[in-house]
N, C-alpha and C positions, 0 to 999 in steps of 0.2 A: 473610496467608496466601499461600503460594507458588502459582504457576500449575502445575496438574497435567500440562500438556502442553508439548511443546517449541514447537510452532508452530500457529497458526490460519491456514488458507487461506481467504480471502474470494473466492469466485468470482462475478463480476458477469455477469449474463446479461440480454440483451434480444433475443428471437427468435433463439436460438442452438441450435435443435433439431438442426441438422446437425453442430454442432461440439462441444457441451458434453461429450458422453461421452468424446471424445478428450482433452479437457482434464483430466477426472477420472481417466482411465486413467493419464495421465502423473504426476499427483500421487501416485497409489497406487504407481506404479513407483519414483519417487524416494524415497518413504517406505521402501519395502522395501530399496532399494539403500543408503541412507544410515543406516537404522536409527533415525530419530528418531520420537518420538510426535507425532501430529498429529490435527487435525480439519478438516473441510471444511464451510464455511457457504456455501451457494448462495443468492444473492438473485435471484429471477426478478422483474425490474422491470416487471411488467405486460405480459408477452409476449403476443402474439396467436397464437402457434404452439404447438407441443407441447413447448416447453422443459421445463416442469414435469414432464410425464409421462415424458420421457426421463430426467430426473434421478432420479425415483422408481424407474424401472426399473433404473437403474444401482445405486441403493442396495440394492434387493432382491437384486441379483446379487453385491453385495460387503458382506455383513453384518458383516464384520470391520472395516470402516471407519466411524468416527463421522462421519456426514454429516447435516446439518440443512438443510432446504429452507424458505426464507422467500419467500412470494408476496405481492408488493405489489398492492393493488387499484387503485392509481393509480401512474403513473410518478413515482418520487422522484428519480431521477438518481444518477449514480455517486458523487458527493461525499457525498451524504446516506447512501447505503447503506454506503459505506466506513467511516464513523464508527459507524453503527448496528451493523454486524457486529462491530466491535471490542468493543462493550459486551456482545455475546452470547458472545464467544470466551473460551477458557480457556487459550490458549497464551502462553508467554513472548514469543515473536516473532509477527509478524503480516505477512502478505503478500497483496496484491491479485493475483488471477489473472483474466485476461480469458477469458470463456466462449467466445470465438471461436477459442480454441486456436491462438494465433499463435506460441507458443514451442516449439521442439524440446526434447526431454528434456535434451539437453546444456546448454542455457541454464538450465533449472531447476536442474540439478546444480551449475553454476558459482556460482549465487547461494546455494543452500542449503549448499554446502560451506563457505561463509564465515560461516555463522550463528555469532554470538558473537565473531567477530574484531573487530567494531565495532558501534556502536549502530545504524548504518544501512548497508545494502549497496545501492548505487545501480547499477542496470543502465544500460549505455550502448547504446541502440538507434539511435544517430544515423544509421547506414547500413542501416536495416532494408530487407529485400526488399519491393518494392512501393511504397516511399515515394520519389516522384520529383516533379519539376516544382514546382508551386506548394506542395504539401504539404511538400516538403523545404526549400524556401526559408523558408516560414513557421516550420517547426520550428527551423531554425538561427537565424533572427532572434529567435524567442521566447527561446531559450536565451541568446543574447547580451544581450538586454534584461534578463532576470532576473539574469544575472551582473553586468551593469553597475550595476543598482540595488542588489543585495545585497552586492556586493564579493566574491562567491565565484568559483570557477573550475570549476564543475560542468559536465560534458560533456553531460548529458541529465537533464531533470527529470521527464518524463512516463512513465518506465518503471515496471515493477512492482517497486518497491523492497521490501526487507525491513526492517521496523522492530521495535523493542521495542513490544509492544502497550500497555504502560503509558504510553509516550510519546505514542502516538496518542490515548489517553484523556485524558492530562494536557494536551496541547498541540493538540488537534484544532481545526481551523479551521472557519469557518462559510461558506466559499465554496460556491457551487452549481455553478460551471462547472469547466472542465478545469484551471484554475489552482490547484486545491486542493493538488495534490502539490508544486508549487513553493513555495507558501505554507507548507505543513507542513515541508518539508525545510529551507528557509531558517530557519524558526523554530527547529527543533531544532538546527541548526548554531549559531545565535545563542545558544542556551541551553547550548552547550558539548558537544553530543553529537558523538561521533567518527563518521567515515564512510569507507568504501572504495568505489571504483568498479570495475566489471568490464565489459569489452567483450563484448557478446553478439550473437547472431543472433536476429532475429524477423521475422515476415512480417505486412505490413499488408494487411487485406482490406477491400473495399467502400469506400464514400464516407466521408469524414471527417464526424463529427458535431460537430466543434469550430467549423465555420464558420457560426455563427449569431449573430444580434445579441445574443441573451440571453447566450450564452457569451462573446462579445466584451466585453460590459459587465462580466460577472463577472470575467473575467481582468484587465481594466483596474483593477477595484477591488482584486483580489489584488495587483497590481503596486504600487498605491498603498500598501497596508498593508505590503508588503515594504520599500518605501522609508522609510516612517515608522519601521519597526522599526530600520532601520540608523541613522537619525538618533538614535534613543533610546540607542544605544550611547555617545553623547557624555555621557549622564547616568548610564547603568548599563552599564558594559562587560560583555561576555560572559565567563563563567568556566566552567571545566570542571565539568560536572554530576555529582553523586553521588546515588545512591539513599539517602535518609535512612531509618535504622532507628530504631524506637522505643527509648527508653531503658529498659533493664531495671532493674526495682525489686526489690531483694533484701530479704527479711525480715531485720531487724536486731533484736537484743534491745533492750528499752527501756533508757534510761539509768538508771544507779543513782542513787537519791535521795541 
């Protein structure tokens, strides 16, 4: 069965009562301007502020928009919610949106205008506003390491990429840390999916949540799996992927005796 909508937006929130309404406003605006059908799935990952109430108020003010709010009783993490939302979605394409509203409308438009041009649209936020010092060094080093291990030449792995939702469902990863996007993207490229990159503007807010021991260990494991997958190409080279269609069985008259 074909997907009834063009795109599912997964909006990730953790204590974003001040910013999430702005992020939702921008999604509604680009939907109107580009004319695609869409839905918004908001995951409130056990916020301690009024994030959920703000989202519900926005939904009441915009009844024309299909918006579903999921509230986690415990914090599950971005990687878990990313996959969970894909299972609930109904769009052909799928994109993570950060609830802290860091992207201007123009950046959203540049990504969504390329919907269907490739299997993956990869944003390049390598020079994001507010990212400097240690965060910038670590970001650049991380990209270099992933490229060295995977053999790719991607400019940025941790952006809000646009995927085909069936690819997220088929090839989703089990990583818990911030390495899940690099693991997913390198896996899809290994499976023959096409990709385009687009230079965008975004703004980084607050302290990084990536600099924790738990995330460091998760990222290290993701890098290990990326490396093992590259070695597997010696046994099974990557080929261009195609969506398989079921074989149509036509009624035929019985053979004559």
